[in-house]
C-alpha positions, 0 to 999 in steps of 0.5 A: 109306782108304774113304770115302762121299759124304754130301752134294754139290752142284756144286763142294762135296762132304761126305765121311765117312771110315771112322773113328768120329772122327779124332785131331787129327793125322789131321785135320790130315794130311787137311786138309793133303793136301786143301788142297795138292791142285790143284783144291781151293779150300777144305777143312774137316776135322771130327775129331769126325765124321771128315767133310771138306767139300771145295770144288773148281773142278776136275772131280768125277772128279778129286776122287773120285780124290783121295779114293781115293788118300788114304793118311795114311802117304804124306802128308809133313807138316812138324812146323811145320804141326802145331805151328801148328794150332789144331784142338786149341785149338778142341776144348779150349775148345769142350768146356770151355764146353759142360761149364760150361753143362751143369754149371750147368744140371744142378746146378740141375735135379738137386741139392737147394738146400742142396747147390747153396748149399754149392757156390756158397759154395765156388766164391765163395772162388776169386773172393774170393781173386782180388779180394784178391790185387789189394789189394797193388797199391793200386789198385781193379781189376775183380777186387776189384769182382767179389769184393765183389759175389759176397761181398755176394750170398753174405752176403745169402744170395742164392746164386742171384745169386752162382751166376749171376754166377760162371757168366757170368764163367766163360763170359766168361773162357773166350770171351775167352781162346779168342778171344784165343788163336785170334787170336794163333795166326792172326797167328803163323801169318801171320808164320811162315816160308815160305822155299822155297830156301836156299844150301847150302854143299857142298864149298866151293861154293854150291848153291841147295837146297830148304829141305825138304832141309836137315838138322841139321848142314848149312851154309847161307850167308845174305847181307845182306837175307835171312832166316835160315831155321833156328836155327844156329851161325855157322861163318864171317863176320860180320853185323849181325842184326835180331832184332825178329821174335823179341825185339821189339827192332829194334836189330841185334846183331853175330853172328860165329863161334861165335854163335847165330842164330835162324830168322826173324831178318834179316841187315841187314849182312854175310854169315854161314855157319851150321851148322843146329841145328834145321830144324822143330818148333823152337818158332818158332811158340810164340816168335812167339806169346809175342812178340806177347803181350808186345808193346805194339804190339798196343795202339792209342792208343784201346784203351789209353785205353779200358782206362785209363778202364775201371780208372779207373771202378772206384772210382766204381762202389764209391763209387756202391754205398756211397752207395746203401747209406748213403742208402737203407739197401738192401743189395739196391740197393747190390749191384745197383750192384756187379754193374755195372762198365765195366771188364769189357766195355771190357777184353774188347771192345777187345783182341778188336776189334783182334785180330779186325781183325788176323785179318781182315786176314790173310784178305786176305793182309795181315799186321799186327803190331799194333793201333797200326799199324792206327790209324796207317793210319786217321789217316794224312795222307801216304803215301809210295810207292817206285816199283819193285815198288809203283806199278810191277809187282812183276815187271818184265821184261828188255826187251833187253840192249845190249852195249857191249864186243862180247860176246854178249848172252846171255853178258852176261845170264848173268854179270849173273844170276849176280851178281843171284841172291843179292839179292831185289829185283824188278829182280834177280829180273827179270834172273835170270828172263830168264836162266832163260827162255833156259836160260842156266846161271849156276852160281857162277863169281864170287868173294865178292859185295859188295852196296852198298844202293841202289847195286849189286853188286861181285864178280869174274868170271874174274879181271875186276872186275865191277860191276852197278847204278845209273848213280850207282854204276857211273859216279860212285862206281866211276869207270867211263868214260861211253861217248861214243857215240850209242848210249849217249846214245839209250838209250830212256827208257821203260825202267829202266837197269841198268849192267854193267861189267867192268874199268872199262869198260861191258859192257852196259846191261840195259833193264828194262821196269817197267810201271805197275800197271793199278790204280795210277791208280784207287788214287791216287784212292781214297786221296785219297777216303779222306782221304789229303792227300798222295801221294808217290813216291820212287825211285832212278830217273832224273828223266825216268822218275820224272816220266813215271810221276808224271804218269801215276799222279797222285801229288801229289809225286815225288822221283827219284835218292834214296838210302835216307837221303833217303827216311827223312829225308823221312819224319822231316820229315813227322812233325816237321810233325805228319803221320802217315806211311805208307811203302810199299816192297819193297827193302832200300833202303826199310828205313830209311824203313819203320822211320821211318814211323808204319806201314811197309808192305812188299810180300811179294815184296820183300826179306826185311828189308823184310818183317821191319822193316815193320809191315804186309805185303801179300801180293797182287799188286795195290794194292787191298790198300792200299785194303782195309787203309785201309777195315779200319783206319777200320772198326776205329777206328769199332768201338772208338769205338762199343764205348766209347759203347755200354758206357758208356751201357748200364752207366750205365743199369743203375746208374741202374736199380739205384739206383732199385730197378727192377732186382734184383741178379740182373737187373743181373748178368745184363744186365751180363754178358750185354751184356759177352759179346754186345759181346765176340762182336760185336767178333770179327765181320767189319769188311768185307763178305765179298765183298771177300775 
């Protein structure tokens, strides 16, 4: 496609393509092509002008070659990308608001006054009907207040005021709806699936396959702790499936042969094989949006209180207007009072503040599933860390393999990787990565894999019973004999130990280097400075390893050799003591504690079930995200309190000015609606300084 450079500076180029304008699909295709290209930091495509602004960090010639090669027919874009695009939404509301403003100004300039009055009266009917529909609810609401104010203006023949009020209400409604939908779409986009590989069943064997290559009718196996990647029908196996991502209900549902399963839900227990019925464009994005809209999780406690107070203040506005008319016999003053209410601004500013904060969190790679979780982070007294993958690095590495049965170390590593590759935990990933780095082929040669949460894996290899996991699992639960050798007793304590046994005998100990994150110590200090009273580390590792790490990073308390139920019990005990608790983890074994906490935070590279159950997911590979989250949460609560004080104070002043006759109804309406829109727009601005992104 031909293109010309309109403007450029080092690192940025604006290009015009050979079109009068792009369709939404053409613009999205180009946006996808540019954003997925190496060297491009950011790309913005403007469909109205067929322009693209490209921010790049590579050589200028590489960008020029990228543009020359562009052919929309050759770019493969998944239907889900188009499905989740907000381009059409933005264009729709932009055009709607521009047309509304143009019509309002145009009719004032070009239409005679009597025709304008007729149009105003006709439009007022819609607002009157909207207000009357709230009467059966037996509760005075803002819609009725607007209807009475507009009706009173029309009856007093102040058509100009009625027209201005309705215009401002229309603009306010459009802005609220636009921002609300945009925030929801951004949040839903962050929660959408990003599964690259799945286990495809072919000819009785499992093959790790790109999810893009899966077609309707293919069979995929999903094990405990993993996300179900596609809509499908269960063909074999049984599982308890957590469907909270689709229904909002966290109670797992039993799925067996013949049952339907949905993309994005998680297998909590068991294992199932599904026949895929939909691979993309199946409406998952819309389902997430509906789930968010319907979920009360979006409302923080402060937000709910503000909205309840807003509705509660409407009767007082009516009473004030009635009293004004009775005492002063001035319909003008009474209408001035009616033109002002608290509910409008409170109900606009509060949810926009929360949704905007959730969207801003997404810019830092933090996915938040509701406003009340941000409030919980702001008010938290205790933070509980799982050790592996959180305080220590998300990507531990295999340091060494110590053989205890005389077999070759590479062969032992290959067998261990074959077992571990099915379960997404940082230690398991380290074993698989070590085998890959050595070029060890570990195709399936074991039987069915059984995973015991927080303990290990059991299977059989070449007819030999194989176990891999913790000391507690291998030696205490499974009864493997503990080697009475100097080598075993002197295993280095600075490494985590993964035990591999075959046929009741220890075969190998895999030493895992689990280095502490460089920013861990600083993070603990920052959390204390931010108001966290107690920082706790909990781990299934040995007491010696836990004590060493706790001492280095500076946590207030640590617990070693704990099981999943121990973590959740600790969280529950803290809550019973009146504390607000944050839990941060990354594994299947952290899921109960994540559910029990006031705000569960999962590390994105951990187990899928942890990410689905968690209220918040952090995507970066450092702990700074937690500090950013805390700062964002505190700033949101400050904004909500500020909005409340500003709205109540400003509108009270308007009512007093109306009572004294200092403001006309038209001026009261203008100031009230203008302040509502301004506060609403201010509520969508950034909470943290841009340079932190």
